[in-house]
PyMOL Python script that loads the backbone (N, CA, C, O; Angstrom):
from pymol import cmd

cmd.read_pdbstr("""\
ATOM      1  N   MET A   1       5.219   4.011  15.061  1.00  0.00           N
ATOM      2  CA  MET A   1       4.670   3.862  13.726  1.00  0.00           C
ATOM      3  C   MET A   1       3.242   3.327  13.798  1.00  0.00           C
ATOM      4  O   MET A   1       2.921   2.461  14.611  1.00  0.00           O
ATOM      5  N   THR A   2       2.417   3.857  12.942  1.00  0.00           N
ATOM      6  CA  THR A   2       1.022   3.439  12.881  1.00  0.00           C
ATOM      7  C   THR A   2       0.874   2.212  11.977  1.00  0.00           C
ATOM      8  O   THR A   2       1.264   2.257  10.810  1.00  0.00           O
ATOM      9  N   PRO A   3       0.321   1.126  12.500  1.00  0.00           N
ATOM     10  CA  PRO A   3       0.110  -0.064  11.665  1.00  0.00           C
ATOM     11  C   PRO A   3      -1.219   0.007  10.912  1.00  0.00           C
ATOM     12  O   PRO A   3      -2.226   0.470  11.448  1.00  0.00           O
ATOM     13  N   TYR A   4      -1.203  -0.455   9.672  1.00  0.00           N
ATOM     14  CA  TYR A   4      -2.399  -0.481   8.826  1.00  0.00           C
ATOM     15  C   TYR A   4      -2.596  -1.874   8.257  1.00  0.00           C
ATOM     16  O   TYR A   4      -1.678  -2.693   8.234  1.00  0.00           O
ATOM     17  N   ILE A   5      -3.826  -2.127   7.794  1.00  0.00           N
ATOM     18  CA  ILE A   5      -4.165  -3.390   7.145  1.00  0.00           C
ATOM     19  C   ILE A   5      -5.252  -3.110   6.105  1.00  0.00           C
ATOM     20  O   ILE A   5      -5.986  -2.128   6.218  1.00  0.00           O
ATOM     21  N   GLN A   6      -5.352  -3.971   5.097  1.00  0.00           N
ATOM     22  CA  GLN A   6      -6.393  -3.824   4.072  1.00  0.00           C
ATOM     23  C   GLN A   6      -7.779  -3.915   4.700  1.00  0.00           C
ATOM     24  O   GLN A   6      -7.997  -4.676   5.643  1.00  0.00           O
ATOM     25  N   LYS A   7      -8.710  -3.132   4.168  1.00  0.00           N
ATOM     26  CA  LYS A   7     -10.108  -3.297   4.556  1.00  0.00           C
ATOM     27  C   LYS A   7     -10.670  -4.483   3.778  1.00  0.00           C
ATOM     28  O   LYS A   7     -10.169  -4.826   2.707  1.00  0.00           O
ATOM     29  N   GLU A   8     -11.694  -5.093   4.313  1.00  0.00           N
ATOM     30  CA  GLU A   8     -12.266  -6.288   3.693  1.00  0.00           C
ATOM     31  C   GLU A   8     -13.142  -5.974   2.486  1.00  0.00           C
ATOM     32  O   GLU A   8     -13.454  -6.871   1.703  1.00  0.00           O
ATOM     33  N   ASN A   9     -13.540  -4.722   2.325  1.00  0.00           N
ATOM     34  CA  ASN A   9     -14.483  -4.343   1.267  1.00  0.00           C
ATOM     35  C   ASN A   9     -13.794  -3.967  -0.041  1.00  0.00           C
ATOM     36  O   ASN A   9     -14.335  -3.183  -0.820  1.00  0.00           O
ATOM     37  N   VAL A  10     -12.608  -4.518  -0.289  1.00  0.00           N
ATOM     38  CA  VAL A  10     -11.829  -4.140  -1.470  1.00  0.00           C
ATOM     39  C   VAL A  10     -11.585  -5.365  -2.346  1.00  0.00           C
ATOM     40  O   VAL A  10     -11.035  -6.370  -1.895  1.00  0.00           O
ATOM     41  N   GLU A  11     -12.004  -5.262  -3.604  1.00  0.00           N
ATOM     42  CA  GLU A  11     -11.723  -6.297  -4.604  1.00  0.00           C
ATOM     43  C   GLU A  11     -10.453  -5.886  -5.345  1.00  0.00           C
ATOM     44  O   GLU A  11     -10.272  -4.710  -5.660  1.00  0.00           O
ATOM     45  N   THR A  12      -9.578  -6.844  -5.622  1.00  0.00           N
ATOM     46  CA  THR A  12      -8.278  -6.549  -6.218  1.00  0.00           C
ATOM     47  C   THR A  12      -8.052  -7.390  -7.468  1.00  0.00           C
ATOM     48  O   THR A  12      -8.352  -8.584  -7.498  1.00  0.00           O
ATOM     49  N   THR A  13      -7.511  -6.732  -8.511  1.00  0.00           N
ATOM     50  CA  THR A  13      -7.142  -7.421  -9.739  1.00  0.00           C
ATOM     51  C   THR A  13      -5.784  -6.910 -10.198  1.00  0.00           C
ATOM     52  O   THR A  13      -5.524  -5.707 -10.168  1.00  0.00           O
ATOM     53  N   GLU A  14      -4.921  -7.826 -10.624  1.00  0.00           N
ATOM     54  CA  GLU A  14      -3.632  -7.435 -11.197  1.00  0.00           C
ATOM     55  C   GLU A  14      -3.714  -7.643 -12.699  1.00  0.00           C
ATOM     56  O   GLU A  14      -4.134  -8.702 -13.166  1.00  0.00           O
ATOM     57  N   LEU A  15      -3.308  -6.624 -13.459  1.00  0.00           N
ATOM     58  CA  LEU A  15      -3.384  -6.689 -14.911  1.00  0.00           C
ATOM     59  C   LEU A  15      -2.187  -5.969 -15.515  1.00  0.00           C
ATOM     60  O   LEU A  15      -2.050  -4.757 -15.351  1.00  0.00           O
ATOM     61  N   ASP A  16      -1.329  -6.690 -16.205  1.00  0.00           N
ATOM     62  CA  ASP A  16      -0.162  -6.114 -16.889  1.00  0.00           C
ATOM     63  C   ASP A  16       0.694  -5.250 -15.969  1.00  0.00           C
ATOM     64  O   ASP A  16       1.085  -4.145 -16.345  1.00  0.00           O
ATOM     65  N   GLY A  17       0.988  -5.741 -14.771  1.00  0.00           N
ATOM     66  CA  GLY A  17       1.865  -5.018 -13.859  1.00  0.00           C
ATOM     67  C   GLY A  17       1.195  -3.898 -13.092  1.00  0.00           C
ATOM     68  O   GLY A  17       1.845  -3.229 -12.288  1.00  0.00           O
ATOM     69  N   GLU A  18      -0.093  -3.677 -13.322  1.00  0.00           N
ATOM     70  CA  GLU A  18      -0.843  -2.675 -12.564  1.00  0.00           C
ATOM     71  C   GLU A  18      -1.855  -3.389 -11.683  1.00  0.00           C
ATOM     72  O   GLU A  18      -2.361  -4.458 -12.026  1.00  0.00           O
ATOM     73  N   TRP A  19      -2.133  -2.787 -10.563  1.00  0.00           N
ATOM     74  CA  TRP A  19      -3.131  -3.321  -9.646  1.00  0.00           C
ATOM     75  C   TRP A  19      -4.326  -2.390  -9.672  1.00  0.00           C
ATOM     76  O   TRP A  19      -4.180  -1.169  -9.625  1.00  0.00           O
ATOM     77  N   ILE A  20      -5.511  -2.978  -9.747  1.00  0.00           N
ATOM     78  CA  ILE A  20      -6.745  -2.201  -9.740  1.00  0.00           C
ATOM     79  C   ILE A  20      -7.519  -2.601  -8.488  1.00  0.00           C
ATOM     80  O   ILE A  20      -7.840  -3.772  -8.286  1.00  0.00           O
ATOM     81  N   LEU A  21      -7.814  -1.601  -7.646  1.00  0.00           N
ATOM     82  CA  LEU A  21      -8.511  -1.835  -6.388  1.00  0.00           C
ATOM     83  C   LEU A  21      -9.897  -1.219  -6.473  1.00  0.00           C
ATOM     84  O   LEU A  21     -10.037  -0.037  -6.787  1.00  0.00           O
ATOM     85  N   LEU A  22     -10.905  -2.003  -6.199  1.00  0.00           N
ATOM     86  CA  LEU A  22     -12.284  -1.528  -6.209  1.00  0.00           C
ATOM     87  C   LEU A  22     -12.811  -1.531  -4.784  1.00  0.00           C
ATOM     88  O   LEU A  22     -12.938  -2.583  -4.158  1.00  0.00           O
ATOM     89  N   ASN A  23     -13.118  -0.338  -4.280  1.00  0.00           N
ATOM     90  CA  ASN A  23     -13.733  -0.202  -2.965  1.00  0.00           C
ATOM     91  C   ASN A  23     -15.230  -0.406  -3.162  1.00  0.00           C
ATOM     92  O   ASN A  23     -15.908   0.461  -3.713  1.00  0.00           O
ATOM     93  N   THR A  24     -15.744  -1.539  -2.717  1.00  0.00           N
ATOM     94  CA  THR A  24     -17.140  -1.882  -2.976  1.00  0.00           C
ATOM     95  C   THR A  24     -18.122  -1.080  -2.127  1.00  0.00           C
ATOM     96  O   THR A  24     -19.310  -1.038  -2.446  1.00  0.00           O
ATOM     97  N   ASP A  25     -17.657  -0.447  -1.062  1.00  0.00           N
ATOM     98  CA  ASP A  25     -18.530   0.411  -0.254  1.00  0.00           C
ATOM     99  C   ASP A  25     -18.705   1.777  -0.899  1.00  0.00           C
ATOM    100  O   ASP A  25     -19.817   2.299  -0.975  1.00  0.00           O
ATOM    101  N   GLN A  26     -17.595   2.355  -1.364  1.00  0.00           N
ATOM    102  CA  GLN A  26     -17.628   3.702  -1.933  1.00  0.00           C
ATOM    103  C   GLN A  26     -17.718   3.696  -3.458  1.00  0.00           C
ATOM    104  O   GLN A  26     -17.864   4.748  -4.079  1.00  0.00           O
ATOM    105  N   LEU A  27     -17.631   2.510  -4.058  1.00  0.00           N
ATOM    106  CA  LEU A  27     -17.652   2.361  -5.519  1.00  0.00           C
ATOM    107  C   LEU A  27     -16.595   3.230  -6.193  1.00  0.00           C
ATOM    108  O   LEU A  27     -16.880   3.955  -7.146  1.00  0.00           O
ATOM    109  N   THR A  28     -15.364   3.140  -5.676  1.00  0.00           N
ATOM    110  CA  THR A  28     -14.240   3.870  -6.259  1.00  0.00           C
ATOM    111  C   THR A  28     -13.206   2.875  -6.759  1.00  0.00           C
ATOM    112  O   THR A  28     -13.102   1.755  -6.258  1.00  0.00           O
ATOM    113  N   ILE A  29     -12.440   3.306  -7.761  1.00  0.00           N
ATOM    114  CA  ILE A  29     -11.371   2.490  -8.328  1.00  0.00           C
ATOM    115  C   ILE A  29     -10.051   3.222  -8.132  1.00  0.00           C
ATOM    116  O   ILE A  29      -9.950   4.422  -8.388  1.00  0.00           O
ATOM    117  N   THR A  30      -9.043   2.492  -7.676  1.00  0.00           N
ATOM    118  CA  THR A  30      -7.707   3.039  -7.484  1.00  0.00           C
ATOM    119  C   THR A  30      -6.727   2.151  -8.240  1.00  0.00           C
ATOM    120  O   THR A  30      -6.767   0.928  -8.110  1.00  0.00           O
ATOM    121  N   LYS A  31      -5.838   2.771  -9.038  1.00  0.00           N
ATOM    122  CA  LYS A  31      -4.821   2.019  -9.778  1.00  0.00           C
ATOM    123  C   LYS A  31      -3.472   2.187  -9.089  1.00  0.00           C
ATOM    124  O   LYS A  31      -3.115   3.279  -8.648  1.00  0.00           O
ATOM    125  N   LEU A  32      -2.733   1.089  -9.007  1.00  0.00           N
ATOM    126  CA  LEU A  32      -1.404   1.099  -8.407  1.00  0.00           C
ATOM    127  C   LEU A  32      -0.393   0.537  -9.395  1.00  0.00           C
ATOM    128  O   LEU A  32      -0.708  -0.344 -10.195  1.00  0.00           O
ATOM    129  N   ASN A  33       0.832   1.062  -9.327  1.00  0.00           N
ATOM    130  CA  ASN A  33       1.907   0.506 -10.142  1.00  0.00           C
ATOM    131  C   ASN A  33       2.487  -0.727  -9.436  1.00  0.00           C
ATOM    132  O   ASN A  33       1.936  -1.187  -8.436  1.00  0.00           O
ATOM    133  N   GLU A  34       3.571  -1.246  -9.945  1.00  0.00           N
ATOM    134  CA  GLU A  34       4.162  -2.469  -9.404  1.00  0.00           C
ATOM    135  C   GLU A  34       4.581  -2.315  -7.943  1.00  0.00           C
ATOM    136  O   GLU A  34       4.365  -3.217  -7.133  1.00  0.00           O
ATOM    137  N   VAL A  35       5.179  -1.177  -7.611  1.00  0.00           N
ATOM    138  CA  VAL A  35       5.604  -0.941  -6.227  1.00  0.00           C
ATOM    139  C   VAL A  35       4.380  -0.848  -5.318  1.00  0.00           C
ATOM    140  O   VAL A  35       4.351  -1.442  -4.241  1.00  0.00           O
ATOM    141  N   GLY A  36       3.374  -0.098  -5.763  1.00  0.00           N
ATOM    142  CA  GLY A  36       2.140   0.008  -4.991  1.00  0.00           C
ATOM    143  C   GLY A  36       1.466  -1.344  -4.823  1.00  0.00           C
ATOM    144  O   GLY A  36       0.907  -1.643  -3.767  1.00  0.00           O
ATOM    145  N   GLY A  37       1.521  -2.161  -5.871  1.00  0.00           N
ATOM    146  CA  GLY A  37       0.940  -3.499  -5.814  1.00  0.00           C
ATOM    147  C   GLY A  37       1.639  -4.387  -4.797  1.00  0.00           C
ATOM    148  O   GLY A  37       0.995  -5.151  -4.078  1.00  0.00           O
ATOM    149  N   LEU A  38       2.965  -4.281  -4.742  1.00  0.00           N
ATOM    150  CA  LEU A  38       3.716  -5.033  -3.734  1.00  0.00           C
ATOM    151  C   LEU A  38       3.266  -4.612  -2.340  1.00  0.00           C
ATOM    152  O   LEU A  38       2.986  -5.451  -1.483  1.00  0.00           O
ATOM    153  N   CYS A  39       3.201  -3.308  -2.129  1.00  0.00           N
ATOM    154  CA  CYS A  39       2.786  -2.798  -0.817  1.00  0.00           C
ATOM    155  C   CYS A  39       1.372  -3.256  -0.485  1.00  0.00           C
ATOM    156  O   CYS A  39       1.094  -3.668   0.641  1.00  0.00           O
ATOM    157  N   TRP A  40       0.478  -3.182  -1.473  1.00  0.00           N
ATOM    158  CA  TRP A  40      -0.900  -3.612  -1.253  1.00  0.00           C
ATOM    159  C   TRP A  40      -0.948  -5.086  -0.845  1.00  0.00           C
ATOM    160  O   TRP A  40      -1.664  -5.450   0.088  1.00  0.00           O
ATOM    161  N   SER A  41      -0.193  -5.926  -1.536  1.00  0.00           N
ATOM    162  CA  SER A  41      -0.221  -7.353  -1.212  1.00  0.00           C
ATOM    163  C   SER A  41       0.309  -7.609   0.200  1.00  0.00           C
ATOM    164  O   SER A  41      -0.153  -8.525   0.879  1.00  0.00           O
ATOM    165  N   LEU A  42       1.270  -6.809   0.637  1.00  0.00           N
ATOM    166  CA  LEU A  42       1.803  -6.965   1.995  1.00  0.00           C
ATOM    167  C   LEU A  42       0.810  -6.491   3.053  1.00  0.00           C
ATOM    168  O   LEU A  42       0.846  -6.941   4.198  1.00  0.00           O
ATOM    169  N   LEU A  43      -0.072  -5.583   2.659  1.00  0.00           N
ATOM    170  CA  LEU A  43      -1.046  -5.034   3.604  1.00  0.00           C
ATOM    171  C   LEU A  43      -2.174  -6.014   3.940  1.00  0.00           C
ATOM    172  O   LEU A  43      -3.113  -5.650   4.648  1.00  0.00           O
ATOM    173  N   ASN A  44      -2.094  -7.248   3.443  1.00  0.00           N
ATOM    174  CA  ASN A  44      -3.067  -8.246   3.896  1.00  0.00           C
ATOM    175  C   ASN A  44      -2.768  -8.644   5.337  1.00  0.00           C
ATOM    176  O   ASN A  44      -3.578  -9.294   5.999  1.00  0.00           O
ATOM    177  N   LYS A  45      -1.589  -8.241   5.809  1.00  0.00           N
ATOM    178  CA  LYS A  45      -1.203  -8.369   7.215  1.00  0.00           C
ATOM    179  C   LYS A  45      -0.776  -6.985   7.694  1.00  0.00           C
ATOM    180  O   LYS A  45      -0.461  -6.109   6.889  1.00  0.00           O
ATOM    181  N   GLU A  46      -0.768  -6.804   8.976  1.00  0.00           N
ATOM    182  CA  GLU A  46      -0.415  -5.520   9.589  1.00  0.00           C
ATOM    183  C   GLU A  46       0.950  -5.027   9.100  1.00  0.00           C
ATOM    184  O   GLU A  46       1.941  -5.756   9.155  1.00  0.00           O
ATOM    185  N   GLN A  47       0.988  -3.765   8.615  1.00  0.00           N
ATOM    186  CA  GLN A  47       2.226  -3.163   8.108  1.00  0.00           C
ATOM    187  C   GLN A  47       2.313  -1.703   8.550  1.00  0.00           C
ATOM    188  O   GLN A  47       1.298  -1.044   8.775  1.00  0.00           O
ATOM    189  N   THR A  48       3.540  -1.217   8.667  1.00  0.00           N
ATOM    190  CA  THR A  48       3.794   0.199   8.926  1.00  0.00           C
ATOM    191  C   THR A  48       4.543   0.774   7.726  1.00  0.00           C
ATOM    192  O   THR A  48       4.983   0.032   6.848  1.00  0.00           O
ATOM    193  N   ALA A  49       4.684   2.085   7.692  1.00  0.00           N
ATOM    194  CA  ALA A  49       5.458   2.718   6.622  1.00  0.00           C
ATOM    195  C   ALA A  49       6.884   2.179   6.625  1.00  0.00           C
ATOM    196  O   ALA A  49       7.480   1.966   5.569  1.00  0.00           O
ATOM    197  N   GLU A  50       7.416   1.964   7.802  1.00  0.00           N
ATOM    198  CA  GLU A  50       8.784   1.465   7.923  1.00  0.00           C
ATOM    199  C   GLU A  50       8.915   0.037   7.374  1.00  0.00           C
ATOM    200  O   GLU A  50       9.873  -0.263   6.661  1.00  0.00           O
ATOM    201  N   SER A  51       7.971  -0.834   7.698  1.00  0.00           N
ATOM    202  CA  SER A  51       8.058  -2.219   7.211  1.00  0.00           C
ATOM    203  C   SER A  51       7.863  -2.285   5.698  1.00  0.00           C
ATOM    204  O   SER A  51       8.492  -3.100   5.024  1.00  0.00           O
ATOM    205  N   LEU A  52       6.989  -1.426   5.164  1.00  0.00           N
ATOM    206  CA  LEU A  52       6.797  -1.383   3.711  1.00  0.00           C
ATOM    207  C   LEU A  52       8.042  -0.844   3.012  1.00  0.00           C
ATOM    208  O   LEU A  52       8.442  -1.358   1.967  1.00  0.00           O
ATOM    209  N   ALA A  53       8.654   0.187   3.585  1.00  0.00           N
ATOM    210  CA  ALA A  53       9.869   0.763   3.000  1.00  0.00           C
ATOM    211  C   ALA A  53      10.976  -0.285   2.937  1.00  0.00           C
ATOM    212  O   ALA A  53      11.702  -0.369   1.947  1.00  0.00           O
ATOM    213  N   LEU A  54      11.100  -1.070   3.981  1.00  0.00           N
ATOM    214  CA  LEU A  54      12.113  -2.126   4.012  1.00  0.00           C
ATOM    215  C   LEU A  54      11.833  -3.175   2.937  1.00  0.00           C
ATOM    216  O   LEU A  54      12.752  -3.611   2.242  1.00  0.00           O
ATOM    217  N   ALA A  55      10.580  -3.579   2.798  1.00  0.00           N
ATOM    218  CA  ALA A  55      10.210  -4.584   1.793  1.00  0.00           C
ATOM    219  C   ALA A  55      10.471  -4.077   0.378  1.00  0.00           C
ATOM    220  O   ALA A  55      10.981  -4.816  -0.464  1.00  0.00           O
ATOM    221  N   VAL A  56      10.124  -2.820   0.115  1.00  0.00           N
ATOM    222  CA  VAL A  56      10.350  -2.227  -1.212  1.00  0.00           C
ATOM    223  C   VAL A  56      11.841  -2.140  -1.496  1.00  0.00           C
ATOM    224  O   VAL A  56      12.293  -2.464  -2.595  1.00  0.00           O
ATOM    225  N   SER A  57      12.596  -1.703  -0.508  1.00  0.00           N
ATOM    226  CA  SER A  57      14.044  -1.576  -0.660  1.00  0.00           C
ATOM    227  C   SER A  57      14.681  -2.925  -0.990  1.00  0.00           C
ATOM    228  O   SER A  57      15.559  -3.006  -1.848  1.00  0.00           O
ATOM    229  N   GLU A  58      14.243  -3.972  -0.316  1.00  0.00           N
ATOM    230  CA  GLU A  58      14.797  -5.307  -0.553  1.00  0.00           C
ATOM    231  C   GLU A  58      14.364  -5.873  -1.903  1.00  0.00           C
ATOM    232  O   GLU A  58      15.185  -6.427  -2.634  1.00  0.00           O
ATOM    233  N   LYS A  59      13.091  -5.739  -2.234  1.00  0.00           N
ATOM    234  CA  LYS A  59      12.552  -6.314  -3.472  1.00  0.00           C
ATOM    235  C   LYS A  59      13.147  -5.656  -4.713  1.00  0.00           C
ATOM    236  O   LYS A  59      13.511  -6.338  -5.671  1.00  0.00           O
ATOM    237  N   PHE A  60      13.244  -4.325  -4.692  1.00  0.00           N
ATOM    238  CA  PHE A  60      13.676  -3.593  -5.878  1.00  0.00           C
ATOM    239  C   PHE A  60      15.124  -3.124  -5.792  1.00  0.00           C
ATOM    240  O   PHE A  60      15.579  -2.327  -6.612  1.00  0.00           O
ATOM    241  N   LYS A  61      15.836  -3.625  -4.795  1.00  0.00           N
ATOM    242  CA  LYS A  61      17.254  -3.258  -4.623  1.00  0.00           C
ATOM    243  C   LYS A  61      17.435  -1.739  -4.698  1.00  0.00           C
ATOM    244  O   LYS A  61      18.332  -1.234  -5.373  1.00  0.00           O
ATOM    245  N   SER A  62      16.565  -1.034  -3.991  1.00  0.00           N
ATOM    246  CA  SER A  62      16.531   0.427  -4.025  1.00  0.00           C
ATOM    247  C   SER A  62      17.767   1.032  -3.371  1.00  0.00           C
ATOM    248  O   SER A  62      18.215   0.584  -2.315  1.00  0.00           O
ATOM    249  N   THR A  63      18.303   2.050  -4.018  1.00  0.00           N
ATOM    250  CA  THR A  63      19.413   2.803  -3.445  1.00  0.00           C
ATOM    251  C   THR A  63      18.923   4.139  -2.895  1.00  0.00           C
ATOM    252  O   THR A  63      19.717   4.965  -2.444  1.00  0.00           O
ATOM    253  N   GLU A  64      17.608   4.340  -2.937  1.00  0.00           N
ATOM    254  CA  GLU A  64      17.023   5.577  -2.424  1.00  0.00           C
ATOM    255  C   GLU A  64      17.267   5.676  -0.919  1.00  0.00           C
ATOM    256  O   GLU A  64      17.298   4.670  -0.211  1.00  0.00           O
ATOM    257  N   ASP A  65      17.437   6.905  -0.452  1.00  0.00           N
ATOM    258  CA  ASP A  65      17.616   7.184   0.959  1.00  0.00           C
ATOM    259  C   ASP A  65      16.489   6.527   1.764  1.00  0.00           C
ATOM    260  O   ASP A  65      15.314   6.682   1.432  1.00  0.00           O
ATOM    261  N   LYS A  66      16.847   5.802   2.808  1.00  0.00           N
ATOM    262  CA  LYS A  66      15.860   5.062   3.610  1.00  0.00           C
ATOM    263  C   LYS A  66      14.806   5.982   4.218  1.00  0.00           C
ATOM    264  O   LYS A  66      13.630   5.624   4.275  1.00  0.00           O
ATOM    265  N   GLU A  67      15.217   7.160   4.669  1.00  0.00           N
ATOM    266  CA  GLU A  67      14.256   8.102   5.257  1.00  0.00           C
ATOM    267  C   GLU A  67      13.287   8.620   4.199  1.00  0.00           C
ATOM    268  O   GLU A  67      12.101   8.797   4.478  1.00  0.00           O
ATOM    269  N   GLN A  68      13.781   8.863   2.994  1.00  0.00           N
ATOM    270  CA  GLN A  68      12.907   9.325   1.912  1.00  0.00           C
ATOM    271  C   GLN A  68      11.925   8.226   1.520  1.00  0.00           C
ATOM    272  O   GLN A  68      10.749   8.496   1.276  1.00  0.00           O
ATOM    273  N   LEU A  69      12.399   7.013   1.461  1.00  0.00           N
ATOM    274  CA  LEU A  69      11.536   5.883   1.127  1.00  0.00           C
ATOM    275  C   LEU A  69      10.450   5.707   2.190  1.00  0.00           C
ATOM    276  O   LEU A  69       9.295   5.436   1.860  1.00  0.00           O
ATOM    277  N   LYS A  70      10.816   5.859   3.449  1.00  0.00           N
ATOM    278  CA  LYS A  70       9.834   5.766   4.536  1.00  0.00           C
ATOM    279  C   LYS A  70       8.797   6.879   4.409  1.00  0.00           C
ATOM    280  O   LYS A  70       7.606   6.647   4.614  1.00  0.00           O
ATOM    281  N   LYS A  71       9.248   8.086   4.072  1.00  0.00           N
ATOM    282  CA  LYS A  71       8.329   9.214   3.880  1.00  0.00           C
ATOM    283  C   LYS A  71       7.376   8.924   2.713  1.00  0.00           C
ATOM    284  O   LYS A  71       6.180   9.204   2.798  1.00  0.00           O
ATOM    285  N   ASP A  72       7.912   8.364   1.631  1.00  0.00           N
ATOM    286  CA  ASP A  72       7.076   7.998   0.482  1.00  0.00           C
ATOM    287  C   ASP A  72       6.009   6.979   0.890  1.00  0.00           C
ATOM    288  O   ASP A  72       4.861   7.068   0.454  1.00  0.00           O
ATOM    289  N   MET A  73       6.389   6.017   1.723  1.00  0.00           N
ATOM    290  CA  MET A  73       5.433   5.002   2.181  1.00  0.00           C
ATOM    291  C   MET A  73       4.371   5.624   3.088  1.00  0.00           C
ATOM    292  O   MET A  73       3.210   5.216   3.050  1.00  0.00           O
ATOM    293  N   GLU A  74       4.760   6.605   3.901  1.00  0.00           N
ATOM    294  CA  GLU A  74       3.784   7.303   4.744  1.00  0.00           C
ATOM    295  C   GLU A  74       2.756   8.019   3.875  1.00  0.00           C
ATOM    296  O   GLU A  74       1.562   7.990   4.175  1.00  0.00           O
ATOM    297  N   GLU A  75       3.211   8.659   2.802  1.00  0.00           N
ATOM    298  CA  GLU A  75       2.305   9.340   1.878  1.00  0.00           C
ATOM    299  C   GLU A  75       1.405   8.328   1.158  1.00  0.00           C
ATOM    300  O   GLU A  75       0.215   8.578   0.966  1.00  0.00           O
ATOM    301  N   PHE A  76       1.968   7.204   0.767  1.00  0.00           N
ATOM    302  CA  PHE A  76       1.203   6.151   0.105  1.00  0.00           C
ATOM    303  C   PHE A  76       0.100   5.628   1.029  1.00  0.00           C
ATOM    304  O   PHE A  76      -1.050   5.490   0.613  1.00  0.00           O
ATOM    305  N   LEU A  77       0.455   5.341   2.274  1.00  0.00           N
ATOM    306  CA  LEU A  77      -0.528   4.859   3.243  1.00  0.00           C
ATOM    307  C   LEU A  77      -1.605   5.904   3.502  1.00  0.00           C
ATOM    308  O   LEU A  77      -2.782   5.570   3.644  1.00  0.00           O
ATOM    309  N   SER A  78      -1.206   7.153   3.563  1.00  0.00           N
ATOM    310  CA  SER A  78      -2.171   8.237   3.760  1.00  0.00           C
ATOM    311  C   SER A  78      -3.165   8.278   2.601  1.00  0.00           C
ATOM    312  O   SER A  78      -4.364   8.457   2.813  1.00  0.00           O
ATOM    313  N   HIS A  79      -2.666   8.112   1.385  1.00  0.00           N
ATOM    314  CA  HIS A  79      -3.534   8.112   0.203  1.00  0.00           C
ATOM    315  C   HIS A  79      -4.509   6.928   0.237  1.00  0.00           C
ATOM    316  O   HIS A  79      -5.700   7.094  -0.025  1.00  0.00           O
ATOM    317  N   LEU A  80      -4.004   5.745   0.558  1.00  0.00           N
ATOM    318  CA  LEU A  80      -4.875   4.573   0.642  1.00  0.00           C
ATOM    319  C   LEU A  80      -5.934   4.752   1.727  1.00  0.00           C
ATOM    320  O   LEU A  80      -7.081   4.337   1.562  1.00  0.00           O
ATOM    321  N   ASP A  81      -5.538   5.372   2.834  1.00  0.00           N
ATOM    322  CA  ASP A  81      -6.475   5.624   3.930  1.00  0.00           C
ATOM    323  C   ASP A  81      -7.569   6.593   3.486  1.00  0.00           C
ATOM    324  O   ASP A  81      -8.747   6.382   3.774  1.00  0.00           O
ATOM    325  N   GLU A  82      -7.174   7.656   2.783  1.00  0.00           N
ATOM    326  CA  GLU A  82      -8.141   8.634   2.271  1.00  0.00           C
ATOM    327  C   GLU A  82      -9.115   7.985   1.289  1.00  0.00           C
ATOM    328  O   GLU A  82     -10.278   8.382   1.212  1.00  0.00           O
ATOM    329  N   CYS A  83      -8.647   6.996   0.546  1.00  0.00           N
ATOM    330  CA  CYS A  83      -9.497   6.290  -0.424  1.00  0.00           C
ATOM    331  C   CYS A  83     -10.359   5.213   0.236  1.00  0.00           C
ATOM    332  O   CYS A  83     -11.164   4.566  -0.433  1.00  0.00           O
ATOM    333  N   GLY A  84     -10.194   5.020   1.539  1.00  0.00           N
ATOM    334  CA  GLY A  84     -10.991   4.031   2.255  1.00  0.00           C
ATOM    335  C   GLY A  84     -10.583   2.598   1.993  1.00  0.00           C
ATOM    336  O   GLY A  84     -11.400   1.685   2.107  1.00  0.00           O
ATOM    337  N   LEU A  85      -9.309   2.392   1.639  1.00  0.00           N
ATOM    338  CA  LEU A  85      -8.837   1.056   1.278  1.00  0.00           C
ATOM    339  C   LEU A  85      -8.144   0.320   2.419  1.00  0.00           C
ATOM    340  O   LEU A  85      -8.074  -0.909   2.419  1.00  0.00           O
ATOM    341  N   ILE A  86      -7.631   1.072   3.391  1.00  0.00           N
ATOM    342  CA  ILE A  86      -6.946   0.473   4.535  1.00  0.00           C
ATOM    343  C   ILE A  86      -7.516   1.068   5.811  1.00  0.00           C
ATOM    344  O   ILE A  86      -8.221   2.078   5.795  1.00  0.00           O
ATOM    345  N   GLU A  87      -7.188   0.413   6.917  1.00  0.00           N
ATOM    346  CA  GLU A  87      -7.626   0.936   8.210  1.00  0.00           C
ATOM    347  C   GLU A  87      -6.498   0.811   9.220  1.00  0.00           C
ATOM    348  O   GLU A  87      -5.644  -0.071   9.129  1.00  0.00           O
ATOM    349  N   ASN A  88      -6.523   1.721  10.187  1.00  0.00           N
ATOM    350  CA  ASN A  88      -5.567   1.718  11.275  1.00  0.00           C
ATOM    351  C   ASN A  88      -5.882   0.531  12.174  1.00  0.00           C
ATOM    352  O   ASN A  88      -7.031   0.339  12.571  1.00  0.00           O
ATOM    353  N   VAL A  89      -4.877  -0.256  12.493  1.00  0.00           N
ATOM    354  CA  VAL A  89      -5.081  -1.450  13.304  1.00  0.00           C
ATOM    355  C   VAL A  89      -5.354  -1.091  14.764  1.00  0.00           C
ATOM    356  O   VAL A  89      -6.064  -1.816  15.461  1.00  0.00           O
ATOM    357  N   ASN A  90      -4.797   0.013  15.221  1.00  0.00           N
ATOM    358  CA  ASN A  90      -4.980   0.398  16.637  1.00  0.00           C
ATOM    359  C   ASN A  90      -6.362   0.828  16.881  1.00  0.00           C
ATOM    360  O   ASN A  90      -6.707   1.188  18.006  1.00  0.00           O
TER     361      ASN A  90
END
""", "prot")
cmd.dss("prot")
cmd.show_as("cartoon", "prot")
cmd.util.cbc("prot")
cmd.orient("prot")
């Protein structure tokens, strides 16, 4: 699994259950829902799709298939990476 962490150039605000991320290098804004916000807050330390899937499953008492949840987290991390919000730790 590929570990990721937040980039330092991102300002974060939580407002009414949504997270707003401002990439100060690219001047882009990304909005996240509550689940995305949880994942974002965990990414202040090294995380993988698998570790995020486990955290989401525990926090929200998810009954979703573990493999599907892991796949969803991989897609989420890919999106954050494309937006320049996280970086590969390796």
